[in-house]
N, C-alpha and C positions, 0 to 999 in steps of 0.2 A: 758028698753032701747031696741029699735028694733033692728032688723038684720042689716039694713043698717047703723044706727048710731054707732052700734058696729064695723062693718067692717070699716067703714069710719074714725074712732078714734083710730084704732088698734095701729098705731105707738105711740100714746099718752097712751093708756091703757096698753101696753105690759109692760112697766116698772112697773105699779101698779099690774098687774097680776102676775109678777115675784117676787115681793115684797110678795104679799099674798101668793102665792104658790111656795115656794122656791124650790121645787123638780123637777119643770118643767126646762127644760133644754133650751137653746137658740135654738137648734134644735127643740124642741118640740114647740115653739114660732113660729118659721118659718113655721113649717108644718101648725099650727092652722091658722096662717095668717087671723086673725080676723073672723073666723069662729066659732060661739058660740058653734054649736054641737061638733066641733072638740076639743075646749077646754073642754066641758064636758067629752068627751071621754078620754082626756089625764088626765083629773081629777080622773077618774074612774081608769085609768090604774096606775097612780103613786101613788095615794092614798088610793087605794082599795075602793073607794065610790061605791055604788050602782047608778044606773042611776037616780032614784029619789033623792037621797042624793046629788049627784053632782049638780043637778038642783037646789036644795035648797040652796046649798053653792053659786051657780052661782047668783040666783036672789038675795040673801042677799048682795052680793059683788057689784051687779050692783046698788042695792038702794043706798048703801054706796058712790059710785063712780060716780053717775048721776048728 
């Protein structure tokens, strides 16, 4: 999923993101605002993932939700 599609569909994806990663708060989702890099950063912060691990989880999630 490219950056524009991710950002353009953020309102629809937001619920799926929260369902997948329940440790993310509504405030986190507001800050992320459809920015994939911000989401990766929040996953690192909330789940203790390394950068590569966060990207791997996001890639897998995107394949499932595209």
